[in-house]
C-alpha positions as CSV (number, residue, x, y, z in Angstrom):
1,T,-60.0,-41.1,-91.9
2,A,-60.2,-39.0,-88.7
3,P,-57.6,-36.1,-88.3
4,V,-54.6,-36.8,-86.0
5,P,-54.6,-34.6,-82.8
6,S,-51.9,-31.8,-82.9
7,F,-50.1,-33.0,-79.8
8,F,-49.6,-36.4,-81.4
9,A,-48.2,-34.7,-84.5
10,A,-45.9,-32.5,-82.4
11,A,-44.6,-35.5,-80.5
12,Q,-43.9,-37.3,-83.8
13,V,-42.0,-34.3,-85.2
14,S,-40.1,-33.8,-82.0
15,A,-38.9,-37.4,-82.2
16,L,-37.6,-37.1,-85.8
17,D,-33.8,-37.3,-86.3
18,V,-32.3,-34.0,-87.6
19,L,-28.9,-32.4,-88.3
20,C,-27.7,-29.1,-86.9
21,V,-28.7,-26.1,-89.0
22,H,-24.9,-25.2,-89.4
23,D,-23.2,-27.1,-92.1
24,K,-19.9,-27.3,-90.2
25,C,-21.5,-28.8,-87.1
26,T,-21.5,-32.6,-86.9
27,W,-24.3,-32.8,-84.2
28,K,-27.2,-35.2,-84.8
29,G,-30.2,-35.6,-82.6
30,T,-33.9,-35.3,-82.4
31,C,-35.8,-32.3,-83.5
32,G,-36.9,-31.6,-79.9
33,R,-33.3,-31.3,-78.7
34,L,-32.2,-29.0,-81.5
35,D,-33.1,-25.7,-79.8
36,G,-31.2,-26.8,-76.6
37,H,-28.2,-27.6,-78.7
38,L,-28.3,-24.3,-80.5
39,D,-28.8,-22.3,-77.3
40,N,-26.1,-24.1,-75.2
41,D,-23.7,-26.3,-77.1
42,C,-23.3,-25.5,-80.8
43,L,-19.9,-24.0,-81.4
44,H,-21.1,-22.5,-84.7
45,E,-24.2,-20.7,-83.3
46,P,-23.8,-16.9,-83.5
47,I,-24.1,-15.3,-80.0
48,K,-23.7,-11.7,-78.9
49,C,-20.4,-10.6,-77.5
50,S,-21.0,-10.1,-73.8
51,V,-17.9,-8.2,-72.7
52,E,-18.9,-5.0,-70.8
53,G,-18.0,-2.0,-72.9
54,G,-17.3,-4.4,-75.9
55,C,-18.5,-4.5,-79.5
56,G,-21.8,-6.4,-79.0
57,E,-21.3,-8.2,-82.4
58,L,-22.6,-11.7,-83.2
59,V,-19.7,-14.2,-83.1
60,P,-19.8,-18.1,-83.3
61,R,-19.8,-19.6,-79.8
62,G,-16.6,-21.5,-80.5
63,E,-14.7,-18.4,-81.6
64,M,-16.0,-16.2,-78.8
65,A,-12.9,-16.7,-76.5
66,T,-10.5,-15.7,-79.3
67,H,-12.7,-12.8,-80.3
68,Q,-12.8,-11.4,-76.8
69,Q,-9.1,-11.9,-76.2
70,F,-7.7,-10.5,-79.5
71,I,-10.4,-9.0,-81.7
72,C,-13.0,-7.3,-79.6
73,L,-12.1,-3.7,-78.9
74,Q,-13.0,-2.8,-75.3
75,S,-13.0,0.6,-73.6
76,C,-10.4,1.3,-71.0
77,P,-11.8,1.1,-67.5
78,N,-10.6,4.6,-66.9
79,S,-13.0,5.9,-69.6
80,K,-15.4,6.5,-66.8
81,A,-12.9,7.6,-64.2
82,K,-13.9,10.6,-62.1
83,T,-10.9,12.9,-62.4
84,G,-12.7,16.1,-61.6
85,G,-12.1,17.4,-65.2
86,D,-13.9,17.2,-68.5
87,E,-13.9,14.6,-71.2
88,L,-10.3,15.4,-72.2
89,D,-9.2,14.1,-68.8
90,R,-10.6,10.6,-69.5
91,C,-9.0,7.7,-71.3
92,N,-10.8,7.1,-74.6
93,A,-8.6,4.2,-75.7
94,R,-10.3,1.0,-77.1
95,L,-8.1,-2.1,-77.2
96,S,-8.3,-5.9,-77.2
97,R,-8.3,-7.6,-73.8
98,N,-4.8,-8.9,-74.6
99,D,-3.5,-5.4,-75.1
100,L,-5.6,-3.8,-72.4
101,V,-3.4,-5.4,-69.6
102,D,-0.3,-3.7,-70.9
103,H,-2.2,-0.5,-71.5
104,L,-3.4,-0.3,-67.9
105,K,0.1,-1.1,-66.6
106,D,2.4,1.1,-68.8
107,Y,0.5,3.4,-71.1
108,C,-2.8,4.7,-69.8
109,K,-2.6,8.4,-68.9
110,L,-4.9,7.8,-65.9
111,R,-3.1,4.9,-64.4
112,I,-2.1,5.2,-60.7
113,I,1.6,5.6,-60.1
114,H,3.8,6.4,-57.1
115,C,6.1,9.4,-56.8
116,P,9.6,8.4,-57.9
117,H,11.3,10.3,-55.1
118,T,12.4,8.3,-52.0
119,S,10.4,8.9,-48.8
120,C,7.5,10.5,-50.8
121,E,4.3,8.4,-50.3
122,V,2.1,10.3,-52.8
123,T,0.2,8.3,-55.4
124,T,-1.6,10.0,-58.2
125,R,-2.6,9.5,-61.8
126,Y,0.1,9.6,-64.5
127,N,-1.1,12.7,-66.2
128,Q,-1.2,14.6,-62.8
129,M,2.3,13.5,-61.7
130,P,4.2,16.4,-63.5
131,A,2.3,18.9,-61.4
132,H,3.2,17.0,-58.2
133,L,6.9,16.8,-59.1
134,E,6.9,20.6,-59.4
135,V,6.1,20.9,-55.7
136,C,7.2,17.6,-54.2
137,P,9.1,18.3,-51.0
138,Y,11.3,15.3,-51.5
139,A,12.4,16.3,-55.0
140,P,16.2,16.9,-55.4
141,V,16.9,20.5,-56.4
142,P,20.2,22.4,-56.7
143,C,21.2,25.3,-54.5
144,P,20.0,28.5,-56.1
145,R,23.3,30.1,-55.2
146,Q,25.2,27.2,-56.8
147,C,27.2,26.3,-53.7
148,A,29.2,23.0,-53.4
149,V,26.5,21.2,-51.5
150,G,25.0,19.8,-54.7
151,N,21.3,18.7,-54.8
152,L,19.2,18.7,-51.7
153,M,15.5,18.0,-51.0
154,R,13.1,20.9,-51.8
155,Q,11.8,20.9,-48.2
156,N,15.3,21.6,-46.9
157,L,16.0,24.4,-49.3
158,E,14.7,27.2,-47.0
159,A,16.8,25.9,-44.0
160,H,19.8,25.6,-46.3
161,K,19.7,29.4,-47.0
162,N,20.6,30.0,-43.4
163,E,23.9,28.2,-43.8
164,C,24.7,28.5,-47.5
165,P,28.2,30.0,-47.9
166,N,27.1,31.8,-51.2
167,E,23.9,33.3,-49.7
168,P,24.2,37.2,-49.6
169,V,23.9,38.5,-46.1
170,P,24.2,42.0,-44.6
171,C,27.0,43.1,-42.4
172,V,26.3,42.7,-38.6
173,H,27.2,46.4,-38.2
174,A,24.3,47.5,-40.4
175,P,22.7,49.3,-37.3
176,L,25.9,51.4,-37.2
177,G,25.4,52.5,-40.8
178,C,27.2,49.8,-42.8
179,S,25.3,48.9,-45.9
180,H,27.7,46.2,-47.2
181,V,26.2,42.9,-48.4
182,A,28.4,39.9,-49.4
183,P,28.3,36.1,-49.5
184,R,28.3,34.5,-46.1
185,S,31.7,33.0,-46.7
186,E,33.2,36.5,-47.4
187,I,31.3,38.7,-44.9
188,I,33.4,37.7,-41.9
189,G,36.6,39.3,-43.2
190,H,34.6,42.5,-43.9
191,E,33.1,42.5,-40.4
192,Q,36.5,42.4,-38.8
193,D,37.7,45.5,-40.6
194,I,37.6,48.2,-37.9
195,A,38.6,51.1,-40.1
196,I,35.6,50.7,-42.5
197,H,33.1,50.5,-39.7
198,F,34.5,53.5,-37.8
199,S,34.1,55.5,-41.0
200,S,30.6,54.2,-41.4
201,L,29.7,55.1,-37.8
202,R,31.2,58.5,-38.1
203,S,29.3,59.2,-41.3
204,K,26.0,58.0,-39.7
205,V,26.4,60.2,-36.6
206,F,27.3,63.2,-38.7
207,A,24.4,62.6,-41.1
208,E,21.9,62.3,-38.1
209,Q,23.2,65.5,-36.5
210,Q,23.1,67.3,-39.8
211,Q,19.5,66.1,-40.4
212,A,18.5,67.3,-37.0
213,Y,20.1,70.7,-37.6
214,Q,18.5,71.0,-41.0
215,Q,15.1,70.1,-39.5
216,K,15.4,72.8,-36.9
217,M,16.4,75.3,-39.6
218,D,13.3,74.4,-41.6
219,E,11.0,74.8,-38.7
220,M,12.4,78.3,-37.8
221,T,12.2,79.3,-41.5
222,Q,8.6,78.2,-41.6
223,V,7.7,80.3,-38.5
224,F,9.5,83.3,-40.0
225,E,7.6,82.9,-43.3
226,Q,4.2,82.6,-41.5
227,K,5.0,85.9,-39.6
228,L,5.9,87.6,-42.9
229,Q,2.7,86.4,-44.5
230,T,0.7,87.7,-41.6
231,L,2.4,91.2,-42.0
232,E,1.6,91.2,-45.7
233,E,-2.0,90.4,-45.0
234,N,-2.2,93.3,-42.4
235,I,-0.7,95.7,-44.9
236,T,-3.3,94.7,-47.5
237,K,-6.1,95.3,-44.9
238,L,-4.7,98.7,-44.1
239,Q,-4.6,99.6,-47.8
240,A,-8.3,98.7,-48.1
241,I,-9.1,100.9,-45.1
242,E,-7.3,103.9,-46.6
243,E,-9.8,104.0,-49.5
244,K,-12.7,104.5,-47.0
245,I,-11.3,107.3,-44.7
246,P,-10.9,111.0,-45.4
247,K,-7.6,112.3,-46.8
248,Q,-6.5,114.0,-43.5
249,K,-6.9,110.7,-41.8
250,I,-5.1,109.0,-44.6
251,V,-1.9,111.0,-43.9
252,E,-2.2,110.2,-40.2
253,E,-2.9,106.5,-40.9
254,K,0.0,106.4,-43.3
255,H,2.3,107.9,-40.7
256,K,1.1,105.4,-38.2
257,E,1.5,102.6,-40.7
258,Q,5.0,103.7,-41.5
259,N,5.8,103.9,-37.8
260,A,4.3,100.4,-37.3
261,A,6.1,99.1,-40.3
262,M,9.4,100.5,-39.1
263,L,8.7,99.1,-35.6
264,M,7.8,95.7,-37.2
265,S,10.9,95.8,-39.4
266,K,13.1,96.6,-36.4
267,R,11.6,93.7,-34.5
268,L,12.1,91.4,-37.4
269,E,15.7,92.5,-37.6
270,E,16.2,91.9,-33.9
271,Q,14.5,88.5,-34.2
272,N,16.6,87.6,-37.2
273,T,19.8,88.7,-35.4
274,L,18.7,86.6,-32.3
275,L,17.9,83.6,-34.5
276,T,21.2,83.9,-36.3
277,R,23.1,84.0,-33.0
278,K,21.2,81.0,-31.7
279,L,21.9,79.0,-34.8
280,E,25.6,79.9,-34.6
281,E,25.6,78.9,-30.9
282,Q,23.8,75.6,-31.7
283,S,26.2,74.9,-34.6
284,A,29.2,75.5,-32.3
285,T,27.7,73.2,-29.7
286,F,27.0,70.6,-32.3
287,K,30.6,70.7,-33.6
288,A,32.0,70.4,-30.0
289,K,29.7,67.5,-29.2
290,L,30.6,65.8,-32.5
291,Q,34.3,66.2,-31.7
292,E,33.8,64.8,-28.2
293,Q,31.9,61.8,-29.6
294,T,34.6,61.2,-32.2
295,V,37.3,61.2,-29.6
296,V,35.3,58.7,-27.4
297,L,34.5,56.5,-30.4
298,N,38.2,56.5,-31.5
299,T,39.2,55.5,-27.9
300,Q,36.6,52.7,-27.8
301,L,37.6,51.4,-31.2
302,Q,41.3,51.4,-30.3
303,E,40.5,49.5,-27.1
304,Q,38.5,46.9,-29.0
305,A,41.4,46.6,-31.6
306,V,43.9,46.0,-28.8
307,A,41.6,43.5,-27.1
308,Y,41.0,41.7,-30.4
309,N,44.8,41.6,-31.2
310,T,45.5,40.3,-27.6
311,K,42.9,37.6,-28.0
312,L,44.2,36.7,-31.4
313,Q,47.8,36.4,-30.1
314,Q,46.6,34.2,-27.2
315,Q,44.7,31.9,-29.6
316,T,47.8,31.7,-31.9
317,S,50.0,30.8,-28.9
318,V,47.7,28.1,-27.8
319,F,47.5,26.7,-31.4
320,N,51.3,26.7,-31.8
321,R,51.7,24.9,-28.4
322,K,49.1,22.3,-29.4
323,L,50.8,21.9,-32.8
324,Q,54.2,21.4,-31.1
325,E,52.8,18.8,-28.8
326,Q,51.1,16.9,-31.6
327,T,54.4,17.1,-33.6
328,A,56.4,15.7,-30.7
329,V,53.9,12.8,-30.3
330,L,54.0,12.1,-34.0
331,Q,57.8,12.0,-34.0
332,A,57.8,9.7,-31.0
333,T,55.4,7.4,-32.7
334,I,57.4,7.3,-35.9
335,S,60.7,6.7,-34.0
336,G,59.0,3.9,-32.0
337,F,57.8,2.4,-35.2
338,L,61.2,2.5,-36.9
339,N,62.8,0.9,-33.8
340,S,60.2,-1.8,-33.4
341,E,61.1,-5.4,-33.5
342,H,58.5,-6.1,-36.2
343,L,60.1,-3.6,-38.6
344,R,63.6,-5.2,-38.0
345,R,62.2,-8.6,-38.8
346,I,60.8,-7.2,-42.1
347,F,64.2,-5.8,-43.0
348,R,66.0,-9.0,-42.1
349,G,63.5,-11.0,-44.3
350,H,64.5,-8.8,-47.2
């Protein structure tokens, strides 16, 4: 017999009835439809897990949904997040799709969260939020001086220092020499103490005058020392010249030197006397001026004290008058209320 052509044999094989290659599958059909069944329909055919970042394992098609939901470990989407840091700043968690939702919502260190402080619109990653909270302008912070204001926003802390009753402030009379520093709530009483500030002012004026006097003395002493140094240098030069001239001239030169030294000594004594006299005159003038300034300052302070007491008495009188008026109004109101018809009805009812 002649051989059967191959395409006829293939057609006959393709038309044969076959079962699915998987024992658990109940599919029946022709051999030509077997490949299409295995590629598209068979629930027992192993296929590769197609989840991005998943395991890539071969799983029966019918079990793939359960595998991807509960079994397949997937990388967190933030594993590739660009945080500006190294690998330690990336999330390396691998979880099932079912757990991944909760992870991204509540546990991932790179999840985006909002600042918890009201009015702050900053959003950042969870692991970067502590750094933001350290500088957040809306974060509640206590007063560093522990005043009664309680917590306030960090951005208002600097302005609060200008009104905080516990903030140390210098006395307003600091230009007059007062160095006292006290909390703002206590400094007012100190500033109204006239005796303290008069003493500070007097000490400052005396210290300035004494400093000027000492400076003048130092300058004159320096000039005197320079002249004395010049004289010593001249004596040294004359001694060097003595060694070069004859002995007869040495006697003459020594005599001249003695005369010059005596003359210089006399001039120095006269200058010293004159300098002493000038210093005594300046000291007396300084003391007289200081006494005059003290008298003037005492007068001014007394006038300010009288004016302050007068103003205080006026304010006290006005306050007492207003208090009396308000007391009279209050008494009239109470009397009117006690005599009112409404109150009488209440008493009658009882």
